[in-house]
C-alpha positions as CSV (number, residue, x, y, z in Angstrom):
1,M,13.7,-8.9,4.8
2,N,14.3,-8.7,8.7
3,Y,11.2,-8.3,11.3
4,K,12.4,-5.0,12.1
5,D,12.5,-3.4,8.6
6,Y,8.9,-5.6,8.1
7,I,7.5,-3.2,11.3
8,N,9.3,0.0,10.1
9,A,7.4,-0.4,6.7
10,R,4.0,-1.5,8.4
11,D,4.1,1.3,11.1
12,L,5.3,4.1,8.5
13,S,2.1,3.1,6.1
14,W,0.0,3.7,9.3
15,R,1.5,6.9,10.4
16,I,0.9,8.1,6.7
17,L,-2.8,7.3,6.9
18,I,-3.1,8.8,10.0
19,Q,-1.3,11.9,9.0
20,E,-3.0,12.2,5.8
21,N,-6.5,11.6,7.5
22,I,-7.5,8.8,5.2
23,I,-10.9,7.8,6.3
24,E,-12.0,5.3,3.3
25,L,-11.2,2.6,0.9
26,P,-9.5,2.9,-1.7
27,V,-7.1,5.5,-0.6
28,D,-6.4,8.1,-3.2
29,I,-2.8,7.4,-3.4
30,V,-2.3,10.3,-6.1
31,G,-3.9,12.7,-3.5
32,V,-1.5,11.4,-1.0
33,C,1.7,11.8,-3.0
34,R,0.3,15.3,-4.0
35,Q,-0.1,15.9,-0.2
36,L,3.3,14.9,0.7
37,G,4.9,17.0,-2.1
38,I,5.5,14.2,-4.2
39,R,4.9,14.6,-7.8
40,T,3.6,11.4,-10.2
41,K,4.3,11.2,-13.8
42,Y,3.3,8.9,-16.6
43,Y,5.8,7.6,-19.0
44,K,6.6,4.9,-21.5
45,P,10.0,3.3,-20.4
46,E,12.4,1.7,-22.5
47,K,13.3,-1.0,-20.0
48,Q,10.6,-3.4,-18.5
49,T,9.5,-1.8,-15.4
50,D,6.1,-0.2,-14.1
51,G,7.6,2.5,-12.2
52,K,10.8,4.5,-10.6
53,S,11.2,7.1,-8.1
54,L,14.0,9.8,-8.5
55,I,15.0,12.9,-6.9
56,I,14.8,16.1,-9.3
57,D,16.3,19.2,-8.1
58,G,16.1,18.0,-4.8
59,E,12.1,17.0,-5.0
60,P,10.8,13.5,-5.5
61,V,9.0,12.2,-8.5
62,I,7.3,9.1,-9.3
63,F,7.4,8.0,-12.4
64,V,4.5,5.2,-13.5
65,K,4.1,3.4,-16.9
66,S,1.2,4.6,-18.8
67,E,0.2,1.2,-20.2
68,C,-0.2,0.0,-17.1
69,P,-3.9,-1.2,-15.8
70,R,-5.1,1.4,-13.3
71,Q,-4.9,-1.3,-10.6
72,R,-1.3,-2.0,-10.9
73,I,-0.4,2.0,-11.5
74,R,-2.0,2.3,-8.1
75,F,0.3,0.0,-6.4
76,T,3.3,1.0,-8.4
77,I,2.7,4.5,-7.0
78,A,2.4,3.3,-3.9
79,H,5.5,1.1,-3.9
80,E,7.6,4.0,-4.9
81,L,6.2,5.6,-2.5
82,G,7.3,3.7,-0.2
83,H,10.7,3.6,-1.4
84,I,10.8,7.3,-1.0
85,L,9.8,7.4,2.3
86,L,11.5,4.5,3.3
87,G,15.0,6.4,2.3
88,H,15.9,3.8,-0.6
89,V,16.0,6.3,-3.4
90,G,19.3,6.9,-4.6
91,K,21.0,4.0,-2.5
92,Y,19.9,1.2,-4.1
93,S,19.2,-0.4,-7.7
94,L,15.2,-0.7,-7.6
95,V,12.6,-2.8,-9.7
96,N,9.1,-2.5,-9.5
97,R,6.4,-5.2,-10.7
98,E,4.2,-7.6,-9.2
99,P,5.1,-8.6,-5.7
100,S,6.8,-11.8,-5.4
101,P,8.7,-14.1,-2.6
102,N,11.7,-14.0,-4.3
103,D,11.8,-10.2,-4.4
104,N,15.3,-8.7,-2.3
105,P,14.8,-7.0,1.1
106,I,14.4,-3.5,-0.3
107,E,11.8,-4.4,-2.8
108,R,9.8,-6.4,0.0
109,E,10.1,-3.4,2.3
110,A,8.6,-1.4,-0.4
111,N,5.5,-3.8,-1.2
112,V,4.8,-4.3,2.7
113,F,4.5,-0.4,2.7
114,A,2.2,-0.4,-0.5
115,S,-0.1,-3.2,0.4
116,R,-0.6,-1.9,4.2
117,L,-1.3,1.7,2.8
118,L,-3.5,0.5,0.3
119,A,-5.4,-2.3,1.9
120,P,-4.9,-2.1,5.9
121,A,-5.6,-5.4,7.6
122,C,-7.4,-3.7,10.5
123,V,-9.9,-2.2,8.0
124,L,-10.0,-5.2,6.0
125,Y,-11.1,-7.3,9.4
126,G,-13.5,-4.2,10.2
127,C,-15.3,-4.6,7.2
128,G,-15.3,-8.4,7.4
129,I,-13.3,-9.2,4.2
130,K,-12.6,-13.0,3.6
131,T,-11.5,-12.9,-0.1
132,A,-8.8,-11.8,-2.2
133,D,-11.5,-10.8,-4.8
134,E,-13.1,-8.7,-2.0
135,I,-9.7,-7.3,-1.4
136,S,-9.2,-6.2,-4.8
137,T,-12.8,-4.9,-5.3
138,L,-12.5,-2.6,-2.1
139,C,-8.8,-1.3,-2.2
140,D,-8.7,-1.1,-6.1
141,I,-5.6,-3.3,-6.1
142,S,-4.7,-6.1,-8.7
143,P,-5.9,-9.8,-8.1
144,Q,-2.3,-10.9,-7.9
145,A,-1.5,-8.1,-5.5
146,A,-4.8,-8.9,-3.4
147,E,-4.0,-12.6,-3.2
148,Y,-0.5,-11.6,-1.6
149,R,-2.7,-9.3,0.7
150,M,-5.1,-12.4,1.6
151,K,-2.1,-14.9,2.4
152,R,-1.3,-12.3,5.4
153,L,-4.8,-11.5,6.4
154,V,-5.7,-15.3,6.8
155,E,-2.6,-15.8,9.0
156,L,-3.8,-12.6,11.1
157,Y,-7.1,-14.2,11.4
158,R,-5.7,-17.2,12.5
159,R,-3.5,-15.8,14.8
160,N,-6.2,-13.1,16.0
161,M,-3.7,-10.4,15.5
162,F,-5.6,-7.5,14.9
163,M,-5.7,-3.9,17.2
164,T,-2.0,-5.1,18.8
165,S,-0.4,-1.8,18.0
166,P,-1.6,1.9,19.4
167,L,-1.0,3.1,15.5
168,E,-3.0,0.0,14.4
169,R,-6.0,1.0,16.9
170,Q,-6.1,4.6,15.7
171,V,-6.2,3.7,12.1
172,Y,-9.2,1.4,12.7
173,E,-10.9,4.2,14.5
174,Q,-10.2,6.8,11.8
175,F,-12.1,4.4,9.5
176,S,-14.8,3.7,11.7
177,H,-17.4,5.2,10.0
178,F,-16.3,3.9,6.6
179,I,-16.4,0.5,8.2
180,K,-19.8,0.8,9.6
181,A,-21.2,1.9,6.5
182,Y,-19.5,-0.9,4.5
183,R,-21.0,-3.6,6.9
184,H,-24.4,-1.9,6.7
185,Q,-24.2,-2.1,2.8
186,A,-22.8,-5.6,2.8
187,D,-25.8,-6.7,5.1
188,R,-28.3,-5.6,2.9
């Protein structure tokens, strides 16, 4: 994935958090979809896939494998929402599973969107998050997805790359009460 597509997916996740007035973690991803007019349905696929998104009668619908663990379902819904909002649906052959460094650029773009929507780095930074386990618990995402997110967070900590965008600062401000409450609870 090129840097321009990365920025597009990341910024879109921030705009959705702002637009939908998300103020705490974990993000209610089904509620976000509902607010955006996107239905979510559970199904038992014949093929080995965790989810898919389709346009049916002009309306976007996200299908999620019903046997998946809750955390995986949450990430799958966010991933498929990314495909819809990024304009991938109907244009590309899409596959949904746990993130992998070998994913094609379209899948990586949807994963960037999903991980930034469910686990925004500025909020994790504000909360003082330092481990993948903390990310998994706080954001209600799978340990594997949290590991991928933690790798990026470590790089952001190393480079001190927080609050560099007006959108990111707005997300941080929107979560400020949550961050304060989380830090207060953690200090006990």
